[in-house]
C-alpha positions in Angstrom: -21.7 -1.3 35.2 -20.6 -1.3 31.6 -20.7 1.9 29.6 -23.5 2.3 27.0 -22.3 2.5 23.4 -22.2 6.2 22.5 -24.6 7.3 19.7 -23.5 9.9 17.1 -26.3 11.7 15.3 -25.8 13.0 11.7 -27.3 16.3 10.5 -30.3 16.1 8.3 -29.1 15.9 4.6 -25.6 14.7 5.6 -26.4 11.0 5.8 -26.5 10.3 2.0 -22.9 9.2 1.8 -23.5 6.6 4.5 -26.6 5.4 2.7 -24.3 4.8 -0.3 -22.0 2.8 2.1 -19.1 5.2 2.1 -17.4 4.3 5.4 -16.3 7.8 6.6 -18.2 10.2 8.9 -16.7 13.7 8.8 -16.8 15.9 11.9 -18.8 18.6 10.1 -21.7 16.1 9.5 -22.3 15.4 13.2 -25.1 17.2 15.0 -24.7 15.7 18.4 -23.8 12.7 20.6 -25.5 10.9 23.5 -22.2 11.2 25.5 -18.8 12.2 24.3 -17.0 9.1 23.0 -13.4 8.4 23.8 -10.8 8.1 21.0 -10.9 4.5 19.6 -14.3 3.7 21.2 -17.0 1.8 19.3 -19.9 4.0 18.5 -23.2 3.8 16.6 -24.2 6.4 14.0 -27.8 7.4 13.4 -29.6 9.8 11.1 -31.6 12.9 12.2 -34.6 10.6 12.9 -32.4 8.3 15.0 -32.5 5.5 12.4 -29.4 3.3 12.5 -26.8 3.9 9.8 -23.7 2.1 10.9 -21.1 1.4 13.6 -17.4 1.9 13.9 -14.5 3.5 15.7 -14.5 7.1 16.8 -11.4 9.3 16.6 -11.0 13.1 16.9 -10.1 14.7 13.7 -11.6 15.4 10.2 -12.7 11.8 9.9 -14.6 11.3 13.2 -15.9 7.8 12.6 -14.8 5.0 10.4 -17.6 2.6 9.8 -16.8 -1.1 10.2 -20.4 -2.4 9.9 -23.5 -1.2 8.3 -25.4 -3.7 10.4 -26.0 -3.3 14.1 -23.5 -5.8 15.4 -21.5 -6.0 18.6 -17.8 -5.5 18.3 -16.8 -8.9 19.9 -14.6 -11.8 19.1 -17.1 -13.3 16.7 -17.2 -10.0 14.7 -13.4 -10.0 14.2 -13.4 -13.7 13.2 -16.2 -13.1 10.7 -14.4 -10.2 9.1 -11.0 -11.8 8.9 -12.4 -15.1 7.7 -14.2 -13.3 4.9 -11.0 -11.6 3.8 -9.0 -14.8 4.1 -11.4 -16.7 1.9 -11.0 -14.1 -0.9 -7.2 -14.4 -0.7 -7.3 -18.1 -0.9 -9.8 -18.5 -3.7 -10.4 -15.2 -5.5 -7.1 -13.4 -6.4 -5.0 -16.0 -8.3 -1.9 -16.1 -6.1 0.8 -18.3 -7.6 2.0 -21.4 -5.6 5.5 -19.8 -5.5 4.3 -16.7 -3.8 3.8 -16.7 0.0 3.6 -12.9 0.7 0.2 -11.2 0.4 -2.1 -8.7 2.0 -4.8 -10.3 4.1 -6.7 -7.2 5.1 -6.7 -3.9 3.2 -8.6 -1.3 5.2 -11.7 -0.1 3.6 -11.4 -2.6 0.8 -12.2 -5.3 3.3 -14.6 -3.4 5.4 -12.0 -2.7 8.1 -11.0 1.0 7.8 -7.8 1.6 9.7 -6.4 -1.9 9.6 -3.7 -3.5 7.5 -2.7 -7.2 7.8 0.1 -8.7 5.7 1.2 -12.3 5.6 4.9 -13.3 5.2 4.8 -17.1 5.0 3.9 -18.1 8.5 4.3 -14.6 10.0 1.4 -12.2 10.2 2.0 -8.4 10.6 -0.9 -6.3 12.0 -0.6 -2.6 11.3 -3.3 -0.5 12.8 -3.8 3.1 11.5 -6.4 4.1 14.0 -6.6 4.0 17.8 -9.7 1.8 17.6 -7.8 -0.8 15.7 -4.8 -0.6 17.9 -6.9 -1.0 21.0 -8.5 -4.1 19.5 -5.1 -5.6 18.5 -5.4 -8.6 21.0 -8.9 -9.4 19.7 -7.7 -9.2 16.1 -4.7 -11.5 16.9 -7.1 -14.0 18.4 -9.1 -14.0 15.2 -5.9 -14.4 13.1 -5.1 -17.5 15.1 -8.6 -18.8 14.7 -8.6 -18.4 10.9 -4.9 -19.1 10.0 -4.0 -22.3 11.7 -0.4 -22.3 10.4 0.6 -18.9 11.9 3.8 -19.0 13.9 4.2 -15.4 14.9 2.0 -12.3 15.0 3.7 -9.0 15.1 1.9 -5.7 16.0 3.4 -2.7 14.2 1.3 0.4 14.7 1.9 3.1 12.0 4.2 5.9 13.2 1.5 8.5 13.3 -0.7 6.2 15.3 1.8 4.8 17.7 0.5 4.8 21.3 1.9 1.4 22.4 5.2 -0.2 21.4 5.5 -2.7 18.5 5.6 -6.2 19.9 4.8 -9.8 19.2 1.3 -10.8 20.2 2.2 -14.5 19.4 5.5 -16.2 19.2 8.8 -14.4 18.4 10.9 -13.4 15.4 11.4 -16.4 13.2 13.3 -17.0 10.0 11.0 -17.5 7.1 11.6 -17.8 3.4 9.6 -15.1 1.7 8.9 -15.6 -2.0 7.2 -13.7 -4.8 6.8 -15.5 -8.1 9.8 -17.7 -7.1 12.1 -14.8 -6.1 13.4 -15.0 -2.5 13.4 -11.9 -0.3 14.7 -11.0 3.1 11.8 -9.2 4.8 12.4 -7.1 7.9 8.9 -6.6 9.3 10.2 -5.1 12.5 12.2 -2.1 11.2 11.5 -2.1 7.4 9.2 0.3 5.7 5.5 -0.3 5.9 5.1 -3.9 7.1 8.4 -4.8 5.7 7.8 -5.1 1.9 5.9 -3.3 -0.8 3.5 -6.2 -1.7 1.3 -3.9 -3.7 3.8 -3.9 -6.7 3.8 -7.6 -7.1 2.0 -7.9 -10.5 3.7 -4.8 -11.8 7.1 -6.3 -11.1 5.9 -9.4 -12.9 5.0 -7.3 -16.0 8.5 -5.8 -15.9 10.0 -9.3 -15.9 8.2 -10.1 -19.1 9.7 -7.1 -20.9 13.2 -7.2 -19.4 15.0 -9.7 -21.6 18.1 -8.3 -23.1 17.5 -4.8 -21.6 19.6 -2.4 -19.6 17.4 -1.1 -16.7 17.5 1.6 -14.1 15.4 1.0 -11.0 15.1 4.2 -9.0 13.8 4.3 -5.3 14.7 0.6 -5.3 14.2 -0.1 -1.6 14.7 -3.9 -1.3 15.3 -4.4 -5.1 12.0 -5.9 -6.1 11.9 -4.5 -9.6 15.6 -5.2 -10.0 15.4 -8.9 -9.1 12.3 -9.4 -11.3 14.1 -7.8 -14.2 17.2 -9.9 -13.7 15.1 -13.0 -13.5 13.5 -12.0 -16.8 16.8 -11.8 -18.6 18.0 -8.2 -18.2 21.6 -7.8 -19.3 22.2 -5.2 -16.6 20.3 -3.5 -13.8 21.3 -0.4 -11.7 19.5 -0.2 -8.4 19.3 3.4 -7.1 18.3 4.8 -3.7 19.3 7.6 -1.5 19.2 5.3 1.5 22.2 3.1 2.3 19.9 0.8 4.3 17.8 0.2 1.2 20.8 -0.5 -0.9 22.2 -3.0 1.7 18.8 -4.8 1.7 18.9 -4.9 -2.1 22.4 -6.4 -2.1 21.2 -9.0 0.5 18.4 -10.0 -1.8 20.7 -10.2 -4.8 23.0 -12.5 -2.8 20.0 -14.6 -1.7 19.0 -15.2 -5.3 22.5 -16.0 -6.5 22.4 -13.3 -9.1 25.4 -12.8 -11.4 26.9 -9.7 -9.7 28.4 -8.5 -12.9 24.9 -7.8 -14.1 23.9 -5.6 -11.2 25.2 -2.6 -9.2 23.8 -0.3 -6.6 24.0 3.5 -6.7 23.4 5.9 -3.8 22.1 9.1 -5.2 19.2 11.5 -5.5 17.0 10.0 -8.3 16.2 13.2 -10.3 19.8 14.6 -10.1 21.3 11.2 -11.1 18.9 10.7 -14.1 19.9 14.1 -15.4 23.6 13.0 -15.7 23.2 9.5 -17.2 23.9 8.4 -20.8 20.9 7.8 -22.9 21.4 4.0 -23.0 18.8 2.7 -20.6 16.1 0.6 -22.3 13.8 0.8 -19.2 13.6 3.2 -16.3 11.5 2.5 -13.2 10.1 5.4 -11.2 8.5 4.3 -8.0 8.9 7.2 -5.6 7.4 7.4 -2.1 4.1 9.2 -1.7 4.7 12.9 -2.7 1.3 13.9 -1.2 -0.2 12.2 1.8 -2.8 15.0 2.1 -4.8 17.2 -0.3 -2.9 20.2 1.0 0.3 18.9 -0.6 -1.3 18.0 -3.9 0.1 20.8 -6.0 3.6 20.2 -4.8 3.3 16.5 -5.5 2.1 17.1 -9.0 5.3 19.2 -9.6 7.4 16.5 -8.1 5.9 13.8 -10.5 6.3 16.2 -13.4 9.9 16.9 -12.6 11.1 13.3 -12.2 9.2 12.1 -15.3 10.6 14.8 -17.4 14.1 13.9 -16.4 13.5 10.2 -17.3 11.7 11.0 -20.6 14.6 13.2 -21.7 17.2 10.5 -20.9 15.5 7.2 -22.0 16.8 5.8 -25.3 14.4 6.1 -28.3 11.9 3.3 -28.1 12.6 2.9 -24.4 10.0 2.2 -21.7 9.3 4.0 -18.4 7.4 2.3 -15.6 6.1 5.3 -13.6 4.0 5.3 -10.5 2.2 7.3 -7.9 1.2 5.9 -4.5 -0.3 9.2 -3.3 -4.0 8.7 -2.4 -4.4 12.5 -2.9 -3.4 12.2 -6.5 -6.1 10.6 -8.8 -5.4 8.8 -12.0 -6.2 11.7 -14.3 -4.1 14.1 -12.3 -1.1 11.7 -12.4 -1.6 11.1 -16.1 -1.7 14.9 -16.6 1.6 15.3 -14.8 3.3 12.7 -17.0 1.8 14.4 -20.1 3.1 17.8 -19.0 6.6 16.2 -18.5 6.5 14.7 -22.0 5.5 18.1 -23.5 8.4 19.8 -21.6 10.8 17.1 -22.8 9.5 17.5 -26.4 9.4 13.8 -27.1 6.5 11.7 -28.4 5.1 9.4 -25.7 2.4 6.7 -25.8 0.8 4.7 -23.0 1.2 0.9 -23.3 -0.1 -0.2 -19.9 -2.2 1.4 -17.2 -1.2 -0.2 -13.8 -2.8 -0.4 -10.4 -2.7 -2.3 -7.1 -3.2 -6.1 -7.1 -6.4 -8.0 -6.1 -5.2 -8.5 -2.5 -5.4 -4.7 -2.2 -9.1 -4.5 -3.1 -11.0 -1.2 -3.6 -14.5 -0.9 -2.2 -16.9 0.2 -4.9 -18.2 2.7 -2.4 -14.8 4.1 -1.4 -12.9 5.3 -4.5 -10.2 6.8 -2.3 -8.9 3.3 -1.8 -7.5 3.2 -5.3 -4.2 4.7 -4.3 -1.6 3.1 -6.6 -1.5 4.4 -10.1 1.0 3.5 -12.8 1.8 3.8 -16.5 4.1 2.0 -18.8 5.0 4.6 -21.4 7.1 4.2 -24.6 9.2 7.2 -25.6 10.1 7.9 -29.2 
């Protein structure tokens, strides 16, 4: 006999966010359950009068339920196919990917109505990255939907996030294949098995493109370079010299591999293994452009203050050292830091450095990383292009 879907009831007055289609149910809003759900189980959420509000995955913690549907639908193969087909259609018709780009995000969590799920496409390889147990437990169903929607897929790789890992990474279809990954015509070696995230930072695609339009004749420092995305785009755009800096030798090796792959003039590029802040403090003031793209300084609100100080410190170092009239591409990918807080940290850095600064561009994540209008927290990537006098 199959188990009945557990029903979670919300306290009176706590259902307003769900009625506004925010997809999170916090533990403090729950008044009771018909029977205790298991981690990852599909549950229904009702209000104090037992009227249906939504359905999704349960997981112990502050966010107890992530809503996947505000309609009373079964979580079956048709459900996954419908969700993935909708997201695929948007990527194929609505985000303006160029013909020379074959890497993109297919599913972006809450932005596609699938909290806890990331799916990235690398040519004919699909990487599924679940961030909740519910998504991990449904990986086989999701892979089946991937095959149904994307007829050209050759391999499907399951790569649970480190904090969520309860089963080993593995291929759900095919095996590791060699594919040519391209972004705006630049070729990249992508390691989806052991690389960071799903293998590449797809979310900076359009910001890298902007750098390329400003790079001609410039000397550029790309800090936290990882696989050299900003560096290669700058070189393609005519930069006279690019320094790629990272504290990880693995990242620098990957950058060099991509430089080789694109047959870049090696005299125009070098890698530097160093701490970004300490290195910037020591450089000559001859860089025309500095790129600051650090990892998330704050993954939770509890680390927010420390993160703000981190952004302030690294931006101050860059503002002090950039040549007059130079540009700084500066970013935060911390969801816990909003746009105004990040802008405030950069402003404080400019005040401390005692140099006039103006904003030329305000940057964000691309269209294949959509933000639900009902879930502002999904706007995680913030960036500024500033000019320093």
